[in-house]
Phi, psi and omega in degrees: 000325181293344181278351181293135178288156177292155184295334182260016184281350181081007180297147179292152179306322181296320179293320178300324186287340188306315186255011178298319180299322179298317181294318182286336173290322181291328180221085191293316184213165174301331177296321176297319180299322180302318181291317184292311186287317184296328182301323183265352185269149175299159183298330183269009182245031179298137185242160174287157181308320182296318179292321179297317181295317179299320180294319181292317179299320179293321181293333178270359181058040178283125183284157172266117180286145179284163177300324179296316180295316179297319179296324179294321178295319179297328183295341179302326183297336183256004178300135180301326183263018183289113180283169179299319181296315179296318180301311182296320180294316181296319180294319177298319179298315181294324177297323177289323180296332179299338183267352185271043172206159182274010174214197180261019184301311180296319179296320179298318180296315181296316179298315180295323180295314179294324179297319178296318178297320179295321179298316179295317181296323179298320178298320178296318181295320178301317179298319180294319179294322177298319178296321180295322178298321179295326178292340183271011177298155182309326183295325182253015185304304186293321179298318181293320179300313181297319181297318180294319183289330180285329181230065186290339185254006182285116183260135179294138183300318182295323181292318178294321178297318179297319179300314179298317183295319180292320176298318179297320180300316180295315182293320180292323177296323177294320178295320177298315180299315180299317180295319180296318178298316181297328180273353183076028181255162172304148190262359181274178180297127177063025179076019184272001181109174189283342190300325183300327184275354177294324175228080187301312184293315181298328183271347182244336180242108186267161172067040180273356181305315178301327179294313180294323179293319179296321179297313182294323178297319180293318178296320179297319179294320178295321177299316180297319179294319180296320178295318182294326182264000183053039181251177179278126178296319183298328182293340183266358194261004181311307181296335183268350183303314178301327181289323176294321177296321176303315180302314184288324177298318181290333184256017178302316177297325178295322178297322178296317177295320179296321178294321178296322177297316180295322180295333178281000176059042175250098195282350187275123182302328185291347179269004180300317181297317179299321179297316181296317180294323179298326180280005177089016182274160178281170176299326178296321178295320179299317179293325179295320177298313181298318180296317180299313182294320179297317180296312182297321180287314185294322182255027182304312182297315179299313182297322179290326175296318178297320181292327177294326179282324182227078183302333183293344178301331182287345174267352186240243187291333179276004182300337179298336180291341176292343176286336178231067192295348180294343179276352182265139175290153181303319182300318180289322176297315182296318178299314179298316181301311182292324178296316179295321178297319178297320178295322178296319178297319180294325180296332180275359177068194182290130178237138180297153176296148174263111181255124178229148176241123184229148171273132182302322182286343181234037190298323183293308182294315181299316180294319180301309185291332181275341183253342187294333181269357180286140175286156179304321181293330177291325182292349178280351179286169180289134181274132176233117187248138173233122175277123182301131178085004180240154188266354186300137174257129187280102172251019181126322183289321182292316179294326177296320177294322178302314178301316183295314181292318181295322180299320178292323184289335178304325186263011178300124184300336181295335178276340177067024184273324183231154173235143179285144177266181182298332182262010176090355175278173186242146181230141176307139181281122181296339180257022183294347180296349175300336173265112187300337180261018191300321182289325175295323178293319179296321176297319178299316180296321176300321177295318182296316178297316179296319179296321178298317178295319180296323182271357181073026179265146179259143182239141173276068183228116184237118182255169177289158179300321181295325179289322174300322179296322177297321178296323183275349185074025181267152181291146177271137178242161183295336177300331181293343180292336186302321183287336185268314181217087186302320182292319178296322177298317178300320179296319179296317179298320180296320178299318181290327186273346185238122182294331182277353186300311183302316180290320182295323183270347181051054183275152173229166178282055184207129180231156177241149178213158181267129178231101182054044176086356180251126180278123180239149179254156181213123175279129181287336172205169185304128181074014186299335179301334183251002182261115181282148176277128179235177176296333181285329185243010185293330178293323175296318179300314181298318180293319182292320179289329174295314178299320180299311186286325186255352180231294187302317184295337182235023184299317178301321179293317179298312182298320180295316178301311183294328177301314178289320182297314185285350172296335183244330184240113179300137182301318182295324183293318183280344185291351181285347183269157169272166176305319179295319180291325179296322176298317179294325179295319182281318189255347179088166178281126178281159171270118184251117178275105185297320180297320179295317179297317182295320182287349179242039180244139177245148185239151174221121183084350178224165176230170179298339181268353179299143183303316183294330177287319177299317178296320181303310183288329174297317180294316180299322177295330180277340181297150170277177185297326179296315180293324177294320179297319178296323177296316180297318177298317181300318186274324187247349180091352180209155178271001184287129176264127179303146181300327181267016180086183187287348174292344181259015176303141181247135173248193185293337183247016181119207180305131184211111181292165176297133185241137169234114180251148180284131171253151192252003178245102184286355176280345185263163176279160172303144178244162182226150173231096191294333181287344178247007182053046193238137170246131172265113189245113175296153181275076185294159186275349181207161179293324181292321177296318178298316181302307185296319184283326178291317179296320178296319181295315185285337178275319187246003190271032181276358182252021172084053175303141179103350178242122184282000000 
């Protein structure tokens, strides 16, 4: 530290930087300073963290760098020839420099310097994008396409520089906040409070609207060119990828607000601004949220194509899309999920193999007793199974068979753990307590499902949509009742749709149910026995009775299952999936024979010759296996294909073929009634309208499209 030059010595920034690491190693943080200074200080001379840190810096003769010197160091980030190694070293150095003062002064200078550089770089990028747009005029259309295809990965220097600067700005602001917290100071810029750092880029780099507009104009022009040339849009985007990354880095706070909005289960995009304002955000933040969502939705296909080519983007600049996972395709989510699981396994290092010996006839009990005492970290090891009395050596095939046989045995009625729903999926049995070990069994089953996901094994295990929602931490809605108790669901819909229903039924916030022959009562809320259901509170009644039947009545079973599941699968990681996608993740994509499905379909209000029906089957034939699986889930409640083909589909009353009924409001999306294997299909005016609305319904239609 004594070798550091004085701040007024005129030394070059590089020379000043040589020994900064030495100084910061000697006094890593204000917390370290507290230990060093307090040790030598009298008991009555205890100092605040800021004073302790100042004393330590003074004792080490650490100089205060001038604003000019700090700005010169920051300028390294924008050098045209700055390599990745130099960039990382310079940024690390600046993060250390934020701590070499008894306040946030150095950090403020560095943040402001990087912000100015980013502002200049943004102006350069706008000019480049404008020039690129002029090159995309019809006269230079073919030449530009060829140029892009020949150099798809060439990134413009200014765009890459801007991306680096914005990332640096975020990291330096975080370092400033950390230093301020350690010193006991306000955490915002210049001591103004924390709000400035909530949207670092928005509060430090002004006037970025022209940049976002230029980006969208360029993307729109590229889309038009790709359509005209029938080429891949993603293949043309190499030079623009850094700019798209810039957009996402700048809109990370907007993504957080959008995720909070989604968690509040308010599905209408136009309420995003209201959500942001409710959270205390500025009008600019509200506009940023709206812009982020519009961009992610509008370029959804393009973004997913880029992710298929470069999956690691979802761990880096595209990570903000995990805040709004509905814009991501299942394939990209699954790749990200499996990659993260592999990294988690690697973090735990080498784990011994799990060797178990089971009797095929007692596979559930034997597996339970041999695995229940294993620690979660042990369960991450490779599974090796030996069936007693059999010669097979487990090189992967035996354990795969173990998963398959065990999955069937979980639903064995003799254990009383699950009950089948109207659509053939399974729901925890509310009366499973008849089995004294039922909660231990549910934890074991949660572990098995988690272990299967960890090992990449598929299970023939299909649960109700509401149970998948519990795994995902998603809210339960009354529409989910249809798959479990269709008649009860009809009654709830009738109550909601008819104003006279509450008075006619004389309902109260109190319900009775049979438990092993004993009638028991349950108040849906405090004093519910005396609170009558009216038109004003009937929606609350429907939601509470839904929660009782699908959550409260089986909460111990759900909690036990999730305890075992989350030992192996982090809740946040699996939460990016929808209930339908989670079923595909656990059970795999089924093979769907479109001809078999079509030959076992019945129509009402429409015929096989109706235009919308012809378009429907043409689209299903064009769908990939993932889209067909989502369609099957949408209509029947499960992706499972009957062993005997679609002629063996089961409905609530027994065998029930696939149904397509005519719906009469073409403004609405297709609706589904899973207990009848039925789709209500409006008579749309074109195949393209049918395509867009059908895809939207099967992707987002888990909340009961068609019911107001």
